[in-house]
N, C-alpha and C positions, 0 to 999 in steps of 0.2 A: 495303717498309715504311718505310725512312728516306727514300727519294726522294719518296714521296708523302705523308709525315708521317702514316702511319696508326698507330693504337694496335695493340698486339699482338693484342688481342681482334678488332679488325676485320680484321687481316691474316689471322688464322687462319680467320675466316669466309669470306674470299675464297679462300684456299687449299684449306680442307677444308669446303666448303659441305654442307648436307644434300642427299641425292639429290632428284631432281626431284619424285618421288612424295610424299616427305615435306614438301617445301616447300609443296605444295598443302594441306596440313592446318594449316599455320601461320596466325596472324592476318594480315589483309590487309597491315598495314604491313610486316611481315617478308617476305611474298611479294613486295611491290614491291622491297625491298632486294635479295633474292637474284636476282630477275629482271634488275635492273640489273647486278649483279655478273657474271651469266652473259653479258649482252650485252657488257660491257666487257672482261672477263677472258678468258673462253672456256676457256683450258686449266686443267684441274683436276687436282689431286694425287689418285692413286688407288693401290690395292693396299694390302697389310697395313701398318698404322701405329699405334704407340702413341706419342704425342708428349707430352714434358714440356718446355715452352718458358717462358723468362723473359726479359723485357726491362723494365729499370727496376723499377718497382713492381707490374708486372703479371705473373702467372703463369697459365698455361693448360695443363690436362691434356686430352688428346684422343684419341679412337679412331676408326679408319677407319670408312667408312660401312657396311660389312658386318660390323663387329665381329670381324674376323679375328684381330687381336692382342689379348691380354688386358691390361687395366690396371684395377687396384683402387685405390680411394681409402679411406684410413683416418685416424683421428684418435686421438692419445694425449693425455695431460696436457700434454706439452711441445711436440708438433709435429703437423703434417698430413703425411701421406705418400702417394706413389703408387708402385706397383710392379706388375710383371707377376705377382707371387705375393704374396698377402696374408699368407701364413705367415712372410714374412721378418721381420715384427714380431710379438712374442709377443702372444697374446690377452690375456695378464694385464695388459698395459699399455694396451690399447685401451679407449676410452671409449664408442664408439658402434659399431654394426654396420658392418663394412667394406662397402664398395659397389662392385660391378663397373660400370665405365662401359659403357653400352649402345652399339650400332652408331650412329656419328655423333655421340655425345654429348660435350660438353665441360663441363669445370668451370673456374671462374675464381677467382683470388684477387687482391685489391688490397690492397697493403701501405699502411696509413695510418701514416706515421712519427711518432715522438715529436716534438713541436713545443714552441717556448719563446715565450711572449707576454708581456712585462712589463706590458702594459696590461690584462691580464685576470686573473682569480682563478679557479682556481690559475694560476700562471705556467707550469707544465709540464703539457701535455696528453699522456697516455699514448698510445702507438701501439697499433694493433690490426689484425687482418686481417679484411678483408670477404670472405666466401665467396659466390660467384655462381653459382647453378645455371644450366643452360643457357639458359633463357628470359631470365635477367637479362643474360647475356652477349650474347644477341642484342639486348636492349634497349639496352645500351650502344653495341654496334656500329651500331645503327639511328640512335641520337642523333648519333654523329659523322658518320655517312653523310649524314643529313638536313640537318645544318648546311652541308655543302659543297654539296649538290645542291639546297638550297632547296625550293621547292614544285614543281619540275618532276617531272611524273609519270614513273616508271621506264619505262612502256610508250610514251612519246612517240616518235613516228616509226617505230613498228613496224607492219608490214603483214602481215596473215594472208591465207591463200588466199581466204577468202570476201570479203575486202575489195575484190578486183579482179574486177570484173563486165565481161565482154566481150560483144559482140554474139554471137547464136547462130551457131555455125559450121556449115557444112554437113557432113554425114556423109562421111568420106573414101571415095574410090573404092577398090575393091579392086584394087590394083596390086602384086601379089606381087613381091618382089625376087628376081632371079635368083640361082641358086646360086653363080655364079662371084663375085658380090660378096662372099658369105660366105667363100668360099675365099681371095679376095684379102686379106681383112681378118683372116685368121688362124684362122677357124672350122674345126671338124671335126664329124664326125657325132655324137660324144659331146656337144659343146657344144650342138648343136641339141636333141638328145635330153633333156639336162637342162633347157633353156629351156622346152620344151613340158611337161615333167613339172611344173616350177614353175608354169606357167599353168593346168595341170589340177588340181593338188593343193595349191597353196598352201604348199608347203615344198620344200626341196632333196631331190634324189635320194639314196637310200641305196645303197651298194655294199658288197661284201665280198671277202674273200680278198686284198685289197692292191692296189697300183699297180704294174703291171709294164711301164709305158711308159718312153720314154727321157727323160733330162734334156734341157732345151731346146738345149744345145749340140750334141746329137746329131741334133736334128730337121731335117727338110727345110724350106727356106724356102717361104713366108714365116713367120717366127717372131715372135710379138709380144713386146715387152719384159717384161711381167709373167710370162711363162712362166720367165724366169731367176731368179725370186724365190720363196723359201720363208719362211714365217711363222716369227718368233721366239717360239715358244709359252712360256707361263709354266711354270717348274719350281720346285718347293720354296719358294724364298724369295718368289715372287710367284705364288701358285697360281691355277689357273683358277677361275672362278665359275660357278655354275650358272644359265644363262640362263632355262631353262624354270621351274624351281621358285622361283627368286628374281627373277622377271621384274620386280617392282615397282621394282627398283633400277637398271633399265637405261634409257638414254635415247639416241636417235639424232637429237635435235632440233639444228638448226643455224640460226644467224643469218647471212643473206646481206646483204653491204653492209659499209661501214666501221664500225669500232667506236667507241663513245663514249669519252670521257676516263675513265680509270680512277677518277678522284676525284669524278666526277659533277657537276663545275661547268663543263663546256664545252658545246659544241654537242651537239645530239641528231640525229645523221645518220639517214637513212632506212635501215631494215633490214627485210628479209623474214624471217619466222620460218616455217621448214619443219620438220615432224615427222620427216623423214628426208632425207638428202643426195642425193636422186634427183629429177630434173626430168623431167617427161614431155614427149617430142617424138617424132614419127615420122620416118621417112625423107623423106616428102613433105609432111606437114603439121606446123605447130608447135603446133596446137590443134585439138581436135575435141570433140564432146559426150561421146564414150566417155573420152577422156583427161581431160576437165575434171571429169567425174563421179567417176573414179578418184582424181583428184589431191585433189578436196575431201574424199573419204572417208578418204584417207591422210594428209590435212594437209599436202600439198605443192602445187607449182604446175606449170602447163604452161609450156612455153617462150613461148607466146603471152602468157600472164599476166606472165611475167618482163619481156618487152619492152614490155608495156602499162604496167608500173610506172615506166618510164623518165621522167625529167624533167630540168629544168635542174640541179637539186640532186642528182639521182640517175641519172647517165647509164649507159647500157648499151652497151658497146663489144663488137662481134663481130669476132673476128680469124680469118680462114680460115687453116687451118694448111697454107699452100702457100708456096713460095718459088721464086725463080729463081736461087738461090745454090747452090753445091755443098755437099752434106751433110758432106763430109769436112773442110770448113773451119769456122771460127768465124763466118763472115759472116752466115749466116741467123739465128744465135742472137743476134748483136750487134744486128742490125736488130730483132728481136723485143724484146730487153731495152730498147732505146731507145724504141721505139713504146709499150710498156707504162708505163715510167717517165714519159714525157711526158704520158701521159693521167692516170696516178694522181695526179702532183703538183698537178694543177689542181683536184682535187675532194676534199671530206672523205669522200665515200661514193660508191662506184660498183661496178659489176659488169663483169667481163671474161668473155666467152663465147669459148672456144676451139673451132673447129668444123672438123672434117675432111671435110665432105660435099662440098665443091667437088672434092676429088681424085676422088671416085667418079664424078662426071659429067664430069671432065676429067682423065683418068689421065696425060696427057702432061706434066702439071705435076709438080713435085717436092713430095712430102707431107712435112711436118715431123711426126716422130713425136709423137703427142699426149701420151704420157707424159712424153717428154723435154722437150717444150714446157712442160708444167706445172712440171717440176722447175727448169727454166731461169728461168722467171718468178718462181716462189716464192723461189728463192735470190737473184735480183737484187733483189727488192723488200725482203727481209728485211735485205740488207746496206746499204740506203740510208735514211739518217735526215736529215730535215730539222728546222726549228725546232718543228714540231708533233709529231715522233716518227717512228716507224718507218713507212715507206710501206706495208708489208704489212698494217697495221692498217686502211688506208683502203679496201681493195678485197677482194671475193671472186672466186674464180676458178671457173668452171663449165666442165667439159669435156664437149662433145658429141663422141662418137666411135663409129665402127662397130667399133672394136676392144674395146669394153666388152661382153664376153661373158658374164660370170658374177660372182659375188660376189668372187672373188679379184681380178679386174681392177679392180672398184670400189675395193677396199681399197687396192690399189697406187696408184691415182690419188689417193685421199684422203691416203695417207701421203706421196706425193711433193709434195703442196701443194694439190690441188684441194679447194674447199669443198663442191662438189656436182658430180654428173655426170648426164649423160643418155645412156643406152645406146639411142640412137634406132633402131638397126638391130634390136635385140632386141625393142623395143617394136613396131616395124613388123611383125616376123614373128608376134608374138602377135596383132595386130590382123588380119593376113591369114589366119592359121590358124583363128581363132575369130571368124568374121565376124558370127554372130548374137548370142552372149552375149559380145561382146568386151569389155565393160566389167567383166563378172564375171571373165573370164580375165585381164584386165589387172590388176584388183585382186588377184587371187591371185598373179600374178607379182610385184607390187610387195610384197605381204606376205611372200612368200618371200625377196625380196631383203632386206627390213628384218630378218626373222628371221636371215637369213645373216650380215648385218652384226653383229647382236648376238651371234651364235655366235662369229664371229672375235674380237670384243672380249672375250668371256667366256674364250676359250682364252688369251688374252694377259694375263688378270688385270685387265681393265678393264671398268667398267660404264657408262661415259659416253663417247660419241664425242669429246667435247672434250678427252679425254685421250689420244686416239689420234695416233700420228705414225709415223715410219718404223720400225716394229717388224717388219722383215724383212730378209733378207740375200740376196745374189745369188751364183749359181754360174756362172762362166765368162764374165763381162763383161771386156772389156778395160779397161785402166787409164783411158784417156780418157773412156769412158762412165761408169765407176764414179765418177770424180771429179766429173763434171757432176752425176750423180745423188745424191752424197754418201751412198753406202751402204757397208756392210761387204761386201766382195767376196772370194770364195774361188776358187781355181783359174783365175784370170786374170792377165794381165800386160800389159806394153806391146805385146808382139807376139802374145800368144795370147789368143783369146777373141772375143766378139761386141762389136764396137766401132763406131765411126762409119762405118768403110769397109764393114763387113758390113751396116750399116743401109742404106747406099746400094745394095748388091747386093740386099737384100730388097725395096727399092723397085722395082727393075726386074722382079722376080718378080711383085710385085703388078700392076704395069702389064700384064705378059703375060697374067696371068690375067683381068683386067678386059676385055681385048681379045678374050677367048675365051668368049663367052656360054654355050657348052655345057659349060664346065668344072665338073665335079661336086665337091661337098664330099667331102673325103677322110676315110677312117675313121681312128680313133685306133689306133695301133700297139700290139700286146700281145706281150711276149717269151715268155710261157709257152705261148702257142698253138702254138709250134714245138717244145715240149719234151715235153708231156704224154704223147704216145704212146710216145716213146723211154724216158721214166722208167718207164712201165708195163711195157714189154718187159723192162727190167732187173729190175724188182721181181718179175715172174712167172717169171723165169728164161729167157726167150726171147732174151735178148741179154746181153752181158757189159757191166759197168760201164764199162770203157775205151771201148767204142763210144759210150756216152752222153757221156762227157767229151770225146771227139773231136767229137762233133756239137755239143755246147755251145760248144766252142772256135771251131768254124766260124761258129756264130750270133753269137758275140760280136765276131768280125772283121767280119761283114757288117752286123749290126745292133746295135751296142753300145748299151746303155741306162744303164750304171752306170760310175762312175769306175774301179772295179777292172778293168773290161774293157779298160782302156788299160795295165794294168800286167802285167808278167811278171817272174819271177825271173831274175836274172843268170845267165848261163852260168858254171859253175865248172869249172876244170880238174881238180877232184879229187871227182867224184861218189862216193857210197858205195852199198854194196848194201843192199837193202830190209831184210835181216836184222839190220843194224847200227843201224837207226833206231828210236828210242825215242819214241813219240808219247803215252806215258801222262801222266796228270796225277793227282797223289795216288794214289788206289787204283783209278782208272778206266782204261779201255783206249783212251781217246782224248779229245781236247779238244773233244768235241761235247756238246750237250745239246738236248733237245726243248723249245722255248720254250713257255711257259705258255699252255695251252688249257683251258677249263673244261668240267666236266661240266654239261651244259645247253646250251653252244654246240655241243658234240660229243655224240654218241650214247654210251650206255653201252658198247656193243661197241667203239667207236673208242677210248674212254678206256681200256678194259682192254687193248687191242692196244698202245697207246703205252706204258703202264706195263710190260707184259711184254716189249715190244721193248727198252726201256732195260735191263731186267734181263739179257736174253740178250746184248745188246751190251756190258754193263758200262759204260753211260754214265748220265747224269742225265736224267730227264724231269720237268719242272715242271707241276704242276697249276694251272690258272688259278683266279681267284676263282670259287667256287660250291660250296665244300664237297667232301668226298671221298666216293667210293663206299663205303659201310659195309663191303662184303665184302672191300675190299682195303686198308682203313685200317690202316696199320702193317705190311702184308706186304711192302712194297717200301722199307723204311725207308732203305736205303742208296742207292737208285736214284731216289727220289722227292723232289720239293720241293713245298711248300705256299705259296700266294700269299696275302698279306694286302693287299687293295685297298680301295677307298673304300666298297663296300657291306658289307664285312664278313660276306658270307653264309657261314654254317657255320664261322666263325673262333671257336674256343674253345680251352681248354687241351687237350682230347683230340686235336683235329686237329693242333695245333702240336706235339705230342709224338709224332706218328706219323712223323716225318721227321728228317733231318739238315740239310736246307736249308729256310729260310723266305725268301720274297721279298717285299719291301715294293714294291707297284706304285704308283709315283708317276705314271707315264704310259707309253704305248707309242708306238712309232714311227708306226704306221698312223694313229692318231687321237689325237695328243698334245693334252693339255688338255681332252679330252672324256671323259665318263663313258660309260656303257653301259646297255643294257636288254635283258634277256632277255624277249621277248614272251610273253604269257600262253599262246599256243598251244604254246610249248615248255616250259612249266613243268608237267611231269607230277607225279603224286603222289610217285614216286621222287625226282625232282629236288627238289621241295618238301621232302622229308624230308632230303636231303643238305644243302640250304641253309637248313634250319630255318625254312621259311616255308610258308604255305598253297599249294596247287597252283592253277593256273588264273589267276594275276594277273600283271601286269607287275612285273618285279623290276628296280628302278632302282639302278644304281651311280652315286653322284654324280661330278661332274666332278673332284673332289679329295678327298683324305683329310682329314676335318675335324679331325683331330688333328696335322696337319703343315702349318704356315704359315711354318716357318723351319728352318734347320739345327739350331737348338736343339730344336725340337719333334722333328725327325727323330731326333736323338740320344736323346731321351726314349723314343721308340717302339722304337728299336734296343735300348735298355737293357731295356725291358719285355719284348721278345721273347727276349732272352738270359737273362731272369730265369725267364720261364715255361719255357723250354727251354734250359739252360745248355750243352747239347751241340750246339746248331744253329749253323750258319754262317748269317749274315744277308746277304741280297742286296738292293740297292735298284735297282729298275728305273726308268730314266728315258729319255725320247725324246732322240734325237740332236738337238741344237740348236747354233747358233753359239755360240762362247765357252763351250763346256761344261766347259772346264778348271777354272774356279773352282767350279762345282757339284760336279764330281768330288772336288776336293780337300776341299770341305766334307763331302761324303759320307764320305770316308775318315776325317776328323776325328770324325765322329759316332759312330764305333765299328763301322761295317758292315764286313763282310769282303769283299764282292763288289759291284762297280758293273756293273750290266747296262744296256748302252746299246742302244737299239733304233732302227734306221734308219727313214727315212720311207717306205720301200717294202716294209715288213713286212706281214704278213697280219693280218686281224682278222675276226670273225664278222659284224660290221655297223658301218658308219661312213658319215658323209656322203661322197659322192664328192669333194667339195671338200677334205675333210681328208686323204683318202687320196693326193691328188695334190700339194697345195700346203702342207701342215703338215709341220713336222720338217725333217730335214737328212739328207744322205748319211752312212751309217755310217762310210765310210772317213775322212772329215774328222773326225768326232767322236771316234773311236778314237784317231787319232793325236794329237789335241789333249789328250784326257784323259790318255793315257799320258805325254805330254810334261810336262803340268802337274804330274802326281803325282811324276814323277822330279825335276822342278825344286824341288818343295817337300818332297822327302825323305819321300814318303809311299807311293811305288809299292810298296815291299816289303811294306806292310801289307795291301794288297788285291789281289784278282784283278779283271781287266776281262773281262766277258763281252760279246759282241756278237751281235746278230741283226737281221735285216731283209733279206729277199729273197735269202737264201743258197741257192745251188743246186748247189754242187760242192766236191770236195776242193780245187780251186784256190782257191776263194773263202776256205775255211778258212785255207789257208796265208798268203794275202795279208793277211787280217785279223790273223793272228798276228804276222806281220812288222811290221805297223803298230802293234801294241801290245796286242792282245787275248790272253787266256789260253785262253779257250774260245769256241766259235762255235755259235750256236743256229740250229735249223731249225723252222719251224712248218708252212708249207704244204707243204713237200717230202714229209714222211712222210704226209700226207693223200693227196697225189697217187699216192704209191707204193702206198697202200691202196686206191685206185680213185677218188679225187676227180676229177671231169671239169671242174671250175671252171666250174659253171653260174651262179655268183654269186647263189644263192638261199639261202645259209646262214641268213640272218635270217628266213626265212619258215617253216622247219620242214618243207619239202617236198622235201628232198634224196632223189633217187631211189636213190642209192648207199648209203643208211643211214649216212652219215658224220656228218651234222649233224641228222638227223631222228630221231624217237623212236617210230616205229611199231613195234608188236610183231608185226604180221602184215601180209601183202599186203591182206587184207580191211580192216583199219584204214586202211591208205594209200589204198585205193580210195575209202573213205567221204570221205576229205579231197581227193579228186580227183587223187591220185597214182597213175598207171596202171602204171608201169614199176618200181616199187619193188623192190629187192633187199636183204634184210636182210643186213647186214654180218656175215660170219663172223669171229669174233674170232682164231681160230687161223690162218686163212688170211691175214688182214690182217697179223698179227704176223709170219708167215713172209716176207711181201713186204717189209715195212718193214726186217726184219733182213737180208734178202737185199740190198737196195738200200744200206742203210748200212754193211753189212759190206764191200761193194765200194768205198764211198767211203773208209772207213778204210784199206783196202789201198792205194788210190790216193794217199791223203794220205801214207803211208809212202814210196811211190815218189817222189812229188814232192819230199818233204823230202830224200830221198837224192840225187836230181838236183841239188838246191841245195847238197849237201855238208853237211847238217845231221844230226848224230848224235842229239842231244836236242832235240825240238821246242820244250819250254818255255824252253830256253836261247836260243832264237832270238826270243823275244818282244821286239818293239820294234826288231828289226834291219832297219829300212827300207831301209838301204843295200843290202840284197840284192835290192831291186826296182828296176825301170826302167820308164820310160814309152816304149812303142814305137809308139803310134799317136796320130793326131789332135793333134799338137803345136800346130797352128794354132788348134785350138778350145779346148783346156785346157792350162794350165800346172800340172803336178802336182808341181813341184819342192819346194813346202812339205811335201808328204806324204812326200817321199823324203829330205829333209835331216834328218840326225840330229844334234841340238844337244845331246846328252847322251852320257855314257859308258855302256857296258854293265855297269859294276860296280855299278850300283844295286841288284842283287839282294843284294849282300853288305854293303849299307850298314847299319851299326848306329849309330843316332842316339844311343845311350846311351854310346857310346865316343868322344866328342868333346871330352874333357877337362873337361866340365862336370858338375855334380852332377845326378842324376836326381831329378825332383820326383815324389813319390807321394802322392796324396790318398786319403782313405777313400772307397771306392766308394759311391755314392748308394744302392745297392741292398744294402748289407751288412746293415742291420737286418732287412730282409725274410727273409734267409737265417738270421740268428739266431733270429728268431721261429719260422720253419719247423723248425729243428733242435730247438728247446726243445719245441715241440708234438709232434713226431715222437718224441722221447725219452720223452715221457709216454705216447704210444700204445704204444710198444714195451715199456713197463713193464706194460701191461695196462689203462691207463686208456682208457675209451671216450668220455668227455666231458671236454674240457680248456678251461680259460679262461686266456688269456694276458693279463696286466694290465700296462699300461705308461703312466707319466705324464710321459715325457721325450721323446716323439717329436717331431720337428721337421720343418720344411719341406723340408730336404735329404734326408730319408728317404723315398725314392721306392718306389712299387710295393709297398707294405706288403700282405702277403697273397698276393702273386702267386707267389712261389717255393713256398709251401706248396701252392697249387693245382697248379702243375706237377709237384711231387714226387708228389703223390697220384695224378695221372694216369699218371705214368711206372711206378709200382709195380703189380703185379698186383692185381686188386680183392680178392683174399683177404687181402692184407696190411692194408689199411685199408678195411674193408667200409663200406657206407653207415650202418651203425649207429654208426660213429665220428663224433663232432662236435666241432668246434673253434670257440671264440669268441675273437676278438681284441678286447680292450677297451682303448681309449685314451682316457684321462680327463684332467682338470685343464686345460682349455683348449687341447687338442691340435689342431694343424692340420697333419697329415701332408703330404708332398710329393705331387706329380703322380703319377697312375697308381694311386691307392689302389684295391685290389681289382680291378685289371685281369685279365681272363680268369678271373674268380671261379668257384670249383668249388662244386658243390651242397652239400657238407658242411661249409662254412665260413660263419661269421657274423662280421661286423665291426661294432663299435659305437664311435662317435667322439663325445665331448663337446667340441666346439669348432668344427670346420669341415673342409672338404675343398677340394681345388683341381682343376685340370684333369685330365680323364680318368678320374674315379672310376667304378668298375663297368663300364669298358669291355670289351665282348665277353664279358660274364658269361654262364655257363651254368647258373646256379642260386645257391642260398645267399641270404643277406640281408646288406645293408648299411644302417646307420642313422646319419645324421648329425644330431646334436642340438646346440643351443646350449651353450656353455661359459661358465664364470665368469671374470671378470676379478679384479683383486686387491681390488675392492670388494664382490665377491660377486654382481655384476649378470650375468645371463645374456645372452650376446651371440652374434652370428654364427650358426652353424648352417647356413651356405650352402655351395654347391658352385660350382666353376668351370665352364669350357666343357666341352661335349660329354659331359655326365653320362650314363652308361649307354648310350653309343654302341655300336650293334651288339649290345646285350644280347639273349639268347635266352630265358633263364628266370630266376626269382628275384624277390625283392622288394627295392626300394630306396626308402628313405624319407629325405626331407630336411625338417628342421623349418624351415629358413629359405628364402632365395631361390636361384635358379640363374642362372648367366651363360648366354650364348646357346647355342642348339642342344642344349638338354637333351632327353634321350630320343630322340635321332634314330636312324634306320635300325635300329630295333629289330624283331626278328621274334619277339617274345614278351616275357615279364617285365612286372612291374607297377612303375610309378614313381609315387611320391607327393611333390609339391612343397607344402610347408606354409606358405610365407611368405604373409602377408596385406598388403593395401595399408595404408600408414601414414597416408594422408590421402585426401581426396576425389580421384577419378581426374584431373580437370582436363584432359580429352582436348582442350578447346578450345585449349590451349596448343601442340598439336603434341607432337613428341618423345615418343611414347606409351611406347617402350621404356625410357626413362630412369626412368619411375616404375612400371614393371611388376615382377612378382616373377619372371618369367623374361624375359630381355633380348632375346628374339626368336627366331624360326625353331624354336620348340619342336616336337618330334615330327615332323620332316621325314622322308619316305621310309618311315614305319613300314609293315610288312605285317601285324603282329599284335602283341598285347600290349595293355596298358591304361595310361592316364595319368590321374591325378587331381590337379588344381591347385586348392588352396584359396583362392588369391588371383587376381591379374590375370595371365593367361597370356602377355600380351604380344602384339606384332604378328607377322604372317607365320606364323601358326599352322598346323601340319599340312600344309605344302606337300608335294606330291609323294606323299601317301598314296594 
């Protein structure tokens, strides 16, 4: 801002511009301005943000493009204010209706100061504040922009695909690429299967039950560099975004070529505008009618068009990725850096194409790794600045590589510095396999790539590819390679891991394969395929558990896939007998739990078997999102946990009071950052009743909890759950990610009791194959980091750490406990014990074993084409699960005794009892085994450190007082009670929630349905967040004033009415509600006299909602920014499955998405 002499308002428009789809609705002059900003700036601020900024006499209030963070604007007699909660200022003092800022909206203020002029009358001119609505801010920004840019059109020099017309190319000859080329470039059969699926279906392949293949460091060469990377998915503070239902906000468009000056007063270099960062080229041809037709349809270019666009002012340099220098030295990279810098410094705009095709035709040459080459060039250009600026701004890098197999490879290339890619080997294979409708197949492949890119962006909390960078981390790279790539790296060192020396060995393997034309594409290895039979033998009693453990140990030595397979407990000179070992935790017989799996994804019989098995084993079993079987609701209170996830299916006061454990699912390891969907074929009438939805429709779980966008939001939800069920322990489930320590500490501070971390190789009912393999992180790294961070911040004694993700044995349990976990979860293993054969059809509802299908009989299964269906017998499955896990618990005692551990919970975090015994040249696990903390953290009492203890009134104290007052009246014989209060304030959270929970916990005869309670809050009351959350049928709340975020959340009945309240002048004001009003409500009537912030009425499966606010002026849609003037600020009624909504005013944009 200061360097380029920008005003604050202009700087904010560059940093937080409207999303591309919204820009298209603006007046032409504004569209020109934002188009130029996008050309020149590129990188955009994204994620949750509520900004209050001031510079000199300018002030700007701003909200992120998706309205994830709340920001209210209000006015009193003395001041203007902005706050995340409008209730912090008493309604009594407010002069006008407070206003929530809509997604992407800004408000500006210009301070006109008091001036003195002796030559005028009067001499003193009073100062005043000029309020600027968003269209006025845009106008001011445009004025300053146009002064600098003059009359130069913003689109000058921009070239679109339709602008480059080539001579008609001949149809390519069908020359199939031999399999050894794919094998040499790192492809396997699963990669080819996914590619053809994309070309046939236009979307990515779906898988289930989790990834059980090896980490890249365990794989046989050749291994491509992207295999070492996992995505850093968004968790809590930067939540995922729903790509499908909120698709209008996504953009994959890129400008190729040098960027113009940010100020708009310099030269206009040539740029190519592509709607996605993928360029079409085959192995043999750079252009063909099929490729050109597809490129035009998708808004991108063929390689032939790229080269045809070259000119004296826009040169295109192609660099073959081969060298005659040894890869183990810096010589090849030094030459590459010099070649590129010399070229770029001569031109204002150019393209560099990095091409590895020459190696395939002449494998005796040395291949420069394509991903490494991109990183080297990107880093070099960024570090060189001349008189006209950063050299990287003058050029775009396009990578043509046979190693680009899938969406993950594309994202790694883009993150390392490529501006666009061309997966020419994949494109050639599509053209070869679909020779007749090749353009159609190619279009579907490109569309699935585009959707996959958007899906990755969404899981990272990004909606525009311009905001994407290195949001991934590596596992098992050597220090030399990690430093060149400039990435966060784990389990590698100077001597251990995949480095430049191994890269050279990989090269020789690629050469050998290319010289063997008959070499077939290898299959993708699977670990479970070697175990299923033995697991079933133990479960049925045909083998002993110890035999399974021995077989598993042999497999871990021969075919390791996880970091824990390289660890073992150190030998101790003083082992102890098994009867001296205590593995209990609290009142449970072992540190195990069955990870959350929902009724719907599993059959009724399987759900019953898991619940009963936990009871017989005296361990915990968590029920996944999807409601509870009515017949067992509350029957397993001590052994059952319920999950609160983004869909809120069946979540209400009754369900939450049926258990002692409640889990908030932020994400899971198998598909972090992604939501879920139970397909209509699996939504039977019984499942519909449990989930409080109609049968036979797709049930969507959004990609994030719409009431959790920060640690503060999480603390609010934890407090609400502890209010509805004061006896429950609250768990927060998050995926394993790099740098999870800070997130874990935030969760501990939020008031949660348990942090449940889920590893990337965990199971799931359905997820993209991409997510199963490439998203998330190894559980071993995450558990150790979380434990260490909590100890360091003196928080560890407050919480338990739970861990799950691919667990298979008692040995796994012991290792995770020594790394820092208190309990270890199993999901897939109990299913296999009960008969699962891992057919990977969980999402189809056609499971022959009756584990994930819902057929009542063989005849019903036959009608759906399932011929070998066997209905799961609950008692038999229960016995098999109990038999297997009973053996596991005994083996755990034995292993603990061999390690000299008397009480297993006292060994939590004692990682010094572990040692690495294998593959030290591949992985350095010293960071996992170093203990940088003392074991006395268990006894830490932070209140006894010589300082005074600070105690505040709990924000949920008033809701308990109200509940006690009403129940006292009921106990005295009153059937109808009105509680009246005129002193409720913003800090009083979850009003009415405690009463709803108490009524549910008591037998129905205590407070029958004939009892009715009214909570009446008057005199300009604006209670705090969570008003009436988990509302019960016999309660009514009336507010004269307003309400804030989370009102009527997950209500199961009753009525809540929000009316306007009077200020001190007697004027009726406000009557509005905050974000996610009636989120997940199932029954009841909820009335708002005023407006509603974003996402009102979302994910409802019943209930009636009325929003009574009306437009205050003509709509003025020609100005754009529709949401800013609407009565609901966007995304109203998303994901509804039933219920009704009535809006008396403007319902706002993006209405009813995902219904």
